[in-house]
PyMOL Python script that loads the backbone (N, CA, C, O; Angstrom):
from pymol import cmd

cmd.read_pdbstr("""\
ATOM      1  N   MET A   1     105.234  33.257  61.164  1.00  0.00           N
ATOM      2  CA  MET A   1     104.975  32.643  62.385  1.00  0.00           C
ATOM      3  C   MET A   1     104.967  33.499  63.515  1.00  0.00           C
ATOM      4  O   MET A   1     105.622  34.539  63.457  1.00  0.00           O
ATOM      5  N   LEU A   2     104.335  33.221  64.514  1.00  0.00           N
ATOM      6  CA  LEU A   2     104.072  34.001  65.898  1.00  0.00           C
ATOM      7  C   LEU A   2     105.360  33.769  66.611  1.00  0.00           C
ATOM      8  O   LEU A   2     105.911  32.679  66.766  1.00  0.00           O
ATOM      9  N   GLY A   3     105.781  34.972  67.038  1.00  0.00           N
ATOM     10  CA  GLY A   3     106.890  34.799  68.183  1.00  0.00           C
ATOM     11  C   GLY A   3     106.565  34.628  69.561  1.00  0.00           C
ATOM     12  O   GLY A   3     105.381  34.572  69.893  1.00  0.00           O
ATOM     13  N   ASN A   4     107.521  34.536  70.435  1.00  0.00           N
ATOM     14  CA  ASN A   4     107.047  34.201  71.705  1.00  0.00           C
ATOM     15  C   ASN A   4     106.310  35.458  72.320  1.00  0.00           C
ATOM     16  O   ASN A   4     106.693  36.596  72.046  1.00  0.00           O
ATOM     17  N   ILE A   5     105.263  35.221  73.143  1.00  0.00           N
ATOM     18  CA  ILE A   5     104.346  36.188  73.722  1.00  0.00           C
ATOM     19  C   ILE A   5     104.967  36.409  75.121  1.00  0.00           C
ATOM     20  O   ILE A   5     105.105  35.454  75.886  1.00  0.00           O
ATOM     21  N   GLY A   6     105.320  37.593  75.439  1.00  0.00           N
ATOM     22  CA  GLY A   6     105.947  37.945  76.591  1.00  0.00           C
ATOM     23  C   GLY A   6     105.024  38.843  77.554  1.00  0.00           C
ATOM     24  O   GLY A   6     103.917  39.254  77.205  1.00  0.00           O
ATOM     25  N   PRO A   7     105.533  39.067  78.646  1.00  0.00           N
ATOM     26  CA  PRO A   7     104.595  39.756  79.476  1.00  0.00           C
ATOM     27  C   PRO A   7     104.389  41.190  79.054  1.00  0.00           C
ATOM     28  O   PRO A   7     103.394  41.688  79.582  1.00  0.00           O
ATOM     29  N   MET A   8     105.071  42.005  78.232  1.00  0.00           N
ATOM     30  CA  MET A   8     104.665  43.237  77.804  1.00  0.00           C
ATOM     31  C   MET A   8     103.501  43.253  76.712  1.00  0.00           C
ATOM     32  O   MET A   8     102.629  44.106  76.546  1.00  0.00           O
ATOM     33  N   GLU A   9     103.715  42.170  76.073  1.00  0.00           N
ATOM     34  CA  GLU A   9     102.451  41.877  75.042  1.00  0.00           C
ATOM     35  C   GLU A   9     101.193  41.552  75.700  1.00  0.00           C
ATOM     36  O   GLU A   9     100.114  42.000  75.314  1.00  0.00           O
ATOM     37  N   MET A  10     101.342  40.736  76.737  1.00  0.00           N
ATOM     38  CA  MET A  10     100.028  40.505  77.582  1.00  0.00           C
ATOM     39  C   MET A  10      99.398  41.676  78.206  1.00  0.00           C
ATOM     40  O   MET A  10      98.184  41.862  78.280  1.00  0.00           O
ATOM     41  N   ILE A  11     100.398  42.514  78.687  1.00  0.00           N
ATOM     42  CA  ILE A  11      99.894  43.660  79.376  1.00  0.00           C
ATOM     43  C   ILE A  11      99.031  44.623  78.249  1.00  0.00           C
ATOM     44  O   ILE A  11      97.966  45.165  78.542  1.00  0.00           O
ATOM     45  N   ILE A  12      99.589  44.718  77.106  1.00  0.00           N
ATOM     46  CA  ILE A  12      98.988  45.582  76.022  1.00  0.00           C
ATOM     47  C   ILE A  12      97.680  45.005  75.512  1.00  0.00           C
ATOM     48  O   ILE A  12      96.742  45.734  75.191  1.00  0.00           O
ATOM     49  N   VAL A  13      97.633  43.603  75.439  1.00  0.00           N
ATOM     50  CA  VAL A  13      96.328  43.033  75.224  1.00  0.00           C
ATOM     51  C   VAL A  13      95.267  43.173  76.250  1.00  0.00           C
ATOM     52  O   VAL A  13      94.075  43.312  75.977  1.00  0.00           O
ATOM     53  N   ALA A  14      95.776  43.127  77.470  1.00  0.00           N
ATOM     54  CA  ALA A  14      94.878  43.397  78.590  1.00  0.00           C
ATOM     55  C   ALA A  14      94.447  44.824  78.573  1.00  0.00           C
ATOM     56  O   ALA A  14      93.259  44.999  78.846  1.00  0.00           O
ATOM     57  N   ILE A  15      95.134  45.839  78.320  1.00  0.00           N
ATOM     58  CA  ILE A  15      94.772  47.252  78.431  1.00  0.00           C
ATOM     59  C   ILE A  15      93.894  47.357  77.273  1.00  0.00           C
ATOM     60  O   ILE A  15      92.899  48.050  77.481  1.00  0.00           O
ATOM     61  N   ILE A  16      94.000  46.843  76.079  1.00  0.00           N
ATOM     62  CA  ILE A  16      93.159  47.033  74.878  1.00  0.00           C
ATOM     63  C   ILE A  16      91.800  46.326  75.293  1.00  0.00           C
ATOM     64  O   ILE A  16      90.754  46.938  75.077  1.00  0.00           O
ATOM     65  N   ALA A  17      91.765  45.207  75.814  1.00  0.00           N
ATOM     66  CA  ALA A  17      90.517  44.572  76.264  1.00  0.00           C
ATOM     67  C   ALA A  17      89.679  45.489  77.169  1.00  0.00           C
ATOM     68  O   ALA A  17      88.463  45.609  77.021  1.00  0.00           O
ATOM     69  N   LEU A  18      90.455  46.194  78.205  1.00  0.00           N
ATOM     70  CA  LEU A  18      89.847  46.872  79.122  1.00  0.00           C
ATOM     71  C   LEU A  18      89.211  48.172  78.518  1.00  0.00           C
ATOM     72  O   LEU A  18      88.166  48.684  78.920  1.00  0.00           O
ATOM     73  N   VAL A  19      89.887  48.565  77.634  1.00  0.00           N
ATOM     74  CA  VAL A  19      89.415  49.869  76.800  1.00  0.00           C
ATOM     75  C   VAL A  19      88.139  49.435  75.933  1.00  0.00           C
ATOM     76  O   VAL A  19      87.081  50.065  75.951  1.00  0.00           O
ATOM     77  N   LEU A  20      88.338  48.433  75.271  1.00  0.00           N
ATOM     78  CA  LEU A  20      87.102  47.955  74.391  1.00  0.00           C
ATOM     79  C   LEU A  20      85.963  47.466  75.097  1.00  0.00           C
ATOM     80  O   LEU A  20      84.849  47.723  74.640  1.00  0.00           O
ATOM     81  N   LEU A  21      86.086  46.751  76.216  1.00  0.00           N
ATOM     82  CA  LEU A  21      84.922  46.176  76.983  1.00  0.00           C
ATOM     83  C   LEU A  21      84.540  47.107  78.060  1.00  0.00           C
ATOM     84  O   LEU A  21      83.361  47.426  78.214  1.00  0.00           O
ATOM     85  N   GLY A  22      85.489  47.560  78.816  1.00  0.00           N
ATOM     86  CA  GLY A  22      85.186  48.311  80.014  1.00  0.00           C
ATOM     87  C   GLY A  22      85.233  47.594  81.172  1.00  0.00           C
ATOM     88  O   GLY A  22      85.101  46.373  81.084  1.00  0.00           O
ATOM     89  N   PRO A  23      85.406  48.139  82.324  1.00  0.00           N
ATOM     90  CA  PRO A  23      85.713  47.323  83.570  1.00  0.00           C
ATOM     91  C   PRO A  23      84.512  46.406  84.035  1.00  0.00           C
ATOM     92  O   PRO A  23      84.669  45.368  84.677  1.00  0.00           O
ATOM     93  N   LYS A  24      83.284  46.921  83.630  1.00  0.00           N
ATOM     94  CA  LYS A  24      82.103  45.962  84.151  1.00  0.00           C
ATOM     95  C   LYS A  24      81.906  44.856  83.314  1.00  0.00           C
ATOM     96  O   LYS A  24      81.437  43.837  83.820  1.00  0.00           O
ATOM     97  N   ARG A  25      82.225  44.882  81.940  1.00  0.00           N
ATOM     98  CA  ARG A  25      82.077  43.767  81.130  1.00  0.00           C
ATOM     99  C   ARG A  25      83.186  42.806  80.989  1.00  0.00           C
ATOM    100  O   ARG A  25      83.014  41.739  80.399  1.00  0.00           O
ATOM    101  N   LEU A  26      84.342  43.148  81.518  1.00  0.00           N
ATOM    102  CA  LEU A  26      85.617  42.331  81.321  1.00  0.00           C
ATOM    103  C   LEU A  26      85.516  41.089  81.974  1.00  0.00           C
ATOM    104  O   LEU A  26      85.906  40.048  81.444  1.00  0.00           O
ATOM    105  N   PRO A  27      84.925  41.150  83.293  1.00  0.00           N
ATOM    106  CA  PRO A  27      84.964  39.664  84.020  1.00  0.00           C
ATOM    107  C   PRO A  27      84.080  38.684  83.264  1.00  0.00           C
ATOM    108  O   PRO A  27      84.411  37.502  83.172  1.00  0.00           O
ATOM    109  N   ASP A  28      82.812  39.216  82.650  1.00  0.00           N
ATOM    110  CA  ASP A  28      81.862  38.331  81.963  1.00  0.00           C
ATOM    111  C   ASP A  28      82.665  37.817  80.905  1.00  0.00           C
ATOM    112  O   ASP A  28      82.592  36.617  80.639  1.00  0.00           O
ATOM    113  N   ALA A  29      83.457  38.606  80.238  1.00  0.00           N
ATOM    114  CA  ALA A  29      84.135  38.052  78.955  1.00  0.00           C
ATOM    115  C   ALA A  29      85.010  37.098  79.185  1.00  0.00           C
ATOM    116  O   ALA A  29      85.081  36.111  78.454  1.00  0.00           O
ATOM    117  N   GLY A  30      85.830  37.292  80.294  1.00  0.00           N
ATOM    118  CA  GLY A  30      86.882  36.355  80.744  1.00  0.00           C
ATOM    119  C   GLY A  30      86.161  34.947  81.243  1.00  0.00           C
ATOM    120  O   GLY A  30      86.622  33.839  80.969  1.00  0.00           O
ATOM    121  N   ARG A  31      85.079  35.146  81.939  1.00  0.00           N
ATOM    122  CA  ARG A  31      84.183  33.802  82.201  1.00  0.00           C
ATOM    123  C   ARG A  31      83.822  33.061  80.871  1.00  0.00           C
ATOM    124  O   ARG A  31      84.060  31.859  80.745  1.00  0.00           O
ATOM    125  N   SER A  32      83.235  33.815  79.871  1.00  0.00           N
ATOM    126  CA  SER A  32      82.827  33.256  78.793  1.00  0.00           C
ATOM    127  C   SER A  32      84.082  32.712  78.027  1.00  0.00           C
ATOM    128  O   SER A  32      84.037  31.605  77.491  1.00  0.00           O
ATOM    129  N   LEU A  33      85.108  33.434  77.985  1.00  0.00           N
ATOM    130  CA  LEU A  33      86.400  32.794  77.122  1.00  0.00           C
ATOM    131  C   LEU A  33      86.707  31.506  77.845  1.00  0.00           C
ATOM    132  O   LEU A  33      86.911  30.501  77.164  1.00  0.00           O
ATOM    133  N   GLY A  34      86.758  31.443  79.138  1.00  0.00           N
ATOM    134  CA  GLY A  34      87.381  30.248  79.988  1.00  0.00           C
ATOM    135  C   GLY A  34      86.393  29.067  79.638  1.00  0.00           C
ATOM    136  O   GLY A  34      86.759  27.934  79.326  1.00  0.00           O
ATOM    137  N   ARG A  35      85.149  29.478  79.731  1.00  0.00           N
ATOM    138  CA  ARG A  35      84.018  28.401  79.447  1.00  0.00           C
ATOM    139  C   ARG A  35      84.093  27.812  78.139  1.00  0.00           C
ATOM    140  O   ARG A  35      83.925  26.607  77.953  1.00  0.00           O
ATOM    141  N   GLY A  36      84.367  28.715  77.148  1.00  0.00           N
ATOM    142  CA  GLY A  36      84.539  28.062  75.730  1.00  0.00           C
ATOM    143  C   GLY A  36      85.716  27.397  75.584  1.00  0.00           C
ATOM    144  O   GLY A  36      85.679  26.415  74.843  1.00  0.00           O
ATOM    145  N   MET A  37      86.892  27.711  76.167  1.00  0.00           N
ATOM    146  CA  MET A  37      88.036  26.955  76.124  1.00  0.00           C
ATOM    147  C   MET A  37      87.914  25.515  76.695  1.00  0.00           C
ATOM    148  O   MET A  37      88.480  24.538  76.205  1.00  0.00           O
ATOM    149  N   ARG A  38      87.120  25.499  77.775  1.00  0.00           N
ATOM    150  CA  ARG A  38      86.861  24.140  78.466  1.00  0.00           C
ATOM    151  C   ARG A  38      86.113  23.333  77.577  1.00  0.00           C
ATOM    152  O   ARG A  38      86.484  22.199  77.274  1.00  0.00           O
ATOM    153  N   GLU A  39      85.055  23.868  77.133  1.00  0.00           N
ATOM    154  CA  GLU A  39      84.245  22.993  76.275  1.00  0.00           C
ATOM    155  C   GLU A  39      84.967  22.625  74.987  1.00  0.00           C
ATOM    156  O   GLU A  39      84.767  21.522  74.477  1.00  0.00           O
ATOM    157  N   PHE A  40      85.844  23.557  74.414  1.00  0.00           N
ATOM    158  CA  PHE A  40      86.461  23.094  73.165  1.00  0.00           C
ATOM    159  C   PHE A  40      87.535  21.980  73.476  1.00  0.00           C
ATOM    160  O   PHE A  40      87.721  21.051  72.691  1.00  0.00           O
ATOM    161  N   LYS A  41      88.228  22.115  74.650  1.00  0.00           N
ATOM    162  CA  LYS A  41      89.136  20.980  75.042  1.00  0.00           C
ATOM    163  C   LYS A  41      88.376  19.817  75.190  1.00  0.00           C
ATOM    164  O   LYS A  41      88.840  18.807  74.662  1.00  0.00           O
ATOM    165  N   ALA A  42      87.173  19.714  75.866  1.00  0.00           N
ATOM    166  CA  ALA A  42      86.417  18.651  76.212  1.00  0.00           C
ATOM    167  C   ALA A  42      85.795  17.932  74.935  1.00  0.00           C
ATOM    168  O   ALA A  42      85.531  16.730  74.909  1.00  0.00           O
ATOM    169  N   ALA A  43      85.578  18.885  73.797  1.00  0.00           N
ATOM    170  CA  ALA A  43      85.148  18.303  72.654  1.00  0.00           C
ATOM    171  C   ALA A  43      86.278  17.594  71.836  1.00  0.00           C
ATOM    172  O   ALA A  43      86.117  16.596  71.134  1.00  0.00           O
ATOM    173  N   ILE A  44      87.451  18.274  72.040  1.00  0.00           N
ATOM    174  CA  ILE A  44      88.544  17.621  71.145  1.00  0.00           C
ATOM    175  C   ILE A  44      88.901  16.346  71.830  1.00  0.00           C
ATOM    176  O   ILE A  44      89.034  15.361  71.104  1.00  0.00           O
ATOM    177  N   THR A  45      89.066  16.217  73.038  1.00  0.00           N
ATOM    178  CA  THR A  45      89.500  15.090  73.804  1.00  0.00           C
ATOM    179  C   THR A  45      88.369  14.066  73.928  1.00  0.00           C
ATOM    180  O   THR A  45      88.686  12.891  74.116  1.00  0.00           O
ATOM    181  N   GLY A  46      87.206  14.371  73.849  1.00  0.00           N
ATOM    182  CA  GLY A  46      85.989  13.557  73.963  1.00  0.00           C
ATOM    183  C   GLY A  46      85.622  13.304  75.452  1.00  0.00           C
ATOM    184  O   GLY A  46      84.804  12.441  75.769  1.00  0.00           O
ATOM    185  N   ASP A  47      86.240  14.064  76.315  1.00  0.00           N
ATOM    186  CA  ASP A  47      85.974  13.777  77.863  1.00  0.00           C
ATOM    187  C   ASP A  47      84.686  14.711  78.087  1.00  0.00           C
ATOM    188  O   ASP A  47      84.340  15.641  77.359  1.00  0.00           O
ATOM    189  N   GLU A  48      84.086  14.283  79.193  1.00  0.00           N
ATOM    190  CA  GLU A  48      82.927  15.058  79.858  1.00  0.00           C
ATOM    191  C   GLU A  48      83.586  16.262  80.412  1.00  0.00           C
ATOM    192  O   GLU A  48      84.680  16.211  80.975  1.00  0.00           O
ATOM    193  N   PRO A  49      82.847  17.432  80.229  1.00  0.00           N
ATOM    194  CA  PRO A  49      83.457  18.550  80.895  1.00  0.00           C
ATOM    195  C   PRO A  49      83.291  18.498  82.405  1.00  0.00           C
ATOM    196  O   PRO A  49      82.325  17.979  82.963  1.00  0.00           O
ATOM    197  N   ALA A  50      84.405  19.133  83.072  1.00  0.00           N
ATOM    198  CA  ALA A  50      84.393  19.044  84.377  1.00  0.00           C
ATOM    199  C   ALA A  50      83.262  19.709  85.083  1.00  0.00           C
ATOM    200  O   ALA A  50      82.919  20.824  84.690  1.00  0.00           O
ATOM    201  N   LYS A  51      82.617  19.121  86.127  1.00  0.00           N
ATOM    202  CA  LYS A  51      81.871  19.815  87.052  1.00  0.00           C
ATOM    203  C   LYS A  51      82.359  20.941  87.897  1.00  0.00           C
ATOM    204  O   LYS A  51      82.980  20.731  88.939  1.00  0.00           O
ATOM    205  N   LEU A  52      82.069  22.189  87.436  1.00  0.00           N
ATOM    206  CA  LEU A  52      82.626  23.305  88.112  1.00  0.00           C
ATOM    207  C   LEU A  52      81.440  24.216  88.708  1.00  0.00           C
ATOM    208  O   LEU A  52      80.296  24.145  88.258  1.00  0.00           O
ATOM    209  N   PRO A  53      81.784  25.019  89.688  1.00  0.00           N
ATOM    210  CA  PRO A  53      80.614  25.858  90.160  1.00  0.00           C
ATOM    211  C   PRO A  53      80.018  26.785  89.266  1.00  0.00           C
ATOM    212  O   PRO A  53      80.811  27.254  88.449  1.00  0.00           O
ATOM    213  N   ALA A  54      78.850  27.180  89.188  1.00  0.00           N
ATOM    214  CA  ALA A  54      78.220  27.957  88.259  1.00  0.00           C
ATOM    215  C   ALA A  54      78.545  29.344  88.704  1.00  0.00           C
ATOM    216  O   ALA A  54      78.064  29.813  89.736  1.00  0.00           O
ATOM    217  N   PHE A  55      79.442  30.066  87.848  1.00  0.00           N
ATOM    218  CA  PHE A  55      79.967  31.326  88.050  1.00  0.00           C
ATOM    219  C   PHE A  55      78.899  32.405  87.720  1.00  0.00           C
ATOM    220  O   PHE A  55      79.021  33.549  88.157  1.00  0.00           O
ATOM    221  N   ASP A  56      77.844  32.025  86.938  1.00  0.00           N
ATOM    222  CA  ASP A  56      76.745  32.874  86.549  1.00  0.00           C
ATOM    223  C   ASP A  56      75.846  33.399  87.756  1.00  0.00           C
ATOM    224  O   ASP A  56      75.213  34.455  87.726  1.00  0.00           O
ATOM    225  N   GLU A  57      75.885  32.494  88.833  1.00  0.00           N
ATOM    226  CA  GLU A  57      75.061  32.789  89.920  1.00  0.00           C
ATOM    227  C   GLU A  57      75.587  33.842  90.768  1.00  0.00           C
ATOM    228  O   GLU A  57      76.811  33.952  90.843  1.00  0.00           O
ATOM    229  N   ASP A  58      74.838  34.630  91.416  1.00  0.00           N
ATOM    230  CA  ASP A  58      75.129  35.666  92.386  1.00  0.00           C
ATOM    231  C   ASP A  58      75.834  34.982  93.526  1.00  0.00           C
ATOM    232  O   ASP A  58      75.282  34.097  94.180  1.00  0.00           O
ATOM    233  N   PRO A  59      77.204  35.450  93.784  1.00  0.00           N
ATOM    234  CA  PRO A  59      77.828  34.715  94.873  1.00  0.00           C
ATOM    235  C   PRO A  59      77.340  35.033  96.261  1.00  0.00           C
ATOM    236  O   PRO A  59      77.741  34.340  97.196  1.00  0.00           O
ATOM    237  N   SER A  60      76.421  36.128  96.487  1.00  0.00           N
ATOM    238  CA  SER A  60      75.788  36.233  97.808  1.00  0.00           C
ATOM    239  C   SER A  60      74.745  35.354  97.872  1.00  0.00           C
ATOM    240  O   SER A  60      74.241  35.230  98.988  1.00  0.00           O
ATOM    241  N   LYS A  61      74.242  34.650  96.897  1.00  0.00           N
ATOM    242  CA  LYS A  61      73.258  33.681  97.108  1.00  0.00           C
ATOM    243  C   LYS A  61      73.729  32.393  97.424  1.00  0.00           C
ATOM    244  O   LYS A  61      73.023  31.535  97.953  1.00  0.00           O
ATOM    245  N   LEU A  62      74.991  32.231  97.087  1.00  0.00           N
ATOM    246  CA  LEU A  62      75.589  30.732  97.308  1.00  0.00           C
ATOM    247  C   LEU A  62      75.827  30.643  98.934  1.00  0.00           C
ATOM    248  O   LEU A  62      76.202  31.617  99.586  1.00  0.00           O
ATOM    249  N   THR A  63      75.565  29.369  99.495  1.00  0.00           N
ATOM    250  CA  THR A  63      75.860  29.161 100.693  1.00  0.00           C
ATOM    251  C   THR A  63      77.082  28.435 100.890  1.00  0.00           C
ATOM    252  O   THR A  63      77.434  27.520 100.145  1.00  0.00           O
ATOM    253  N   PRO A  64      77.801  28.873 101.988  1.00  0.00           N
ATOM    254  CA  PRO A  64      79.276  28.216 102.195  1.00  0.00           C
ATOM    255  C   PRO A  64      79.067  26.926 102.483  1.00  0.00           C
ATOM    256  O   PRO A  64      78.016  26.558 103.008  1.00  0.00           O
ATOM    257  N   ALA A  65      80.079  26.071 102.161  1.00  0.00           N
ATOM    258  CA  ALA A  65      80.126  24.494 102.450  1.00  0.00           C
ATOM    259  C   ALA A  65      80.541  24.493 104.033  1.00  0.00           C
ATOM    260  O   ALA A  65      81.403  25.227 104.517  1.00  0.00           O
ATOM    261  N   ALA A  66      79.741  23.500 104.768  1.00  0.00           N
ATOM    262  CA  ALA A  66      80.133  23.500 106.203  1.00  0.00           C
ATOM    263  C   ALA A  66      81.274  22.571 106.395  1.00  0.00           C
ATOM    264  O   ALA A  66      81.762  22.416 107.514  1.00  0.00           O
TER     265      ALA A  66
END
""", "prot")
cmd.dss("prot")
cmd.show_as("cartoon", "prot")
cmd.util.cbc("prot")
cmd.orient("prot")
């Protein structure tokens, strides 16, 4: 069985991910992982996925809400 995952283990995983993916691809990988987890949760519970802002868009093109 897996033991408790502490802060030191999380730091080690983050360092390995940074080395494998590089600093430019790491944010994209995180977004993809989060999106996949939300879709998986929605599929399991049968809920409609929540409407979230599209993070694939360039933030400079988005207009701020008034």
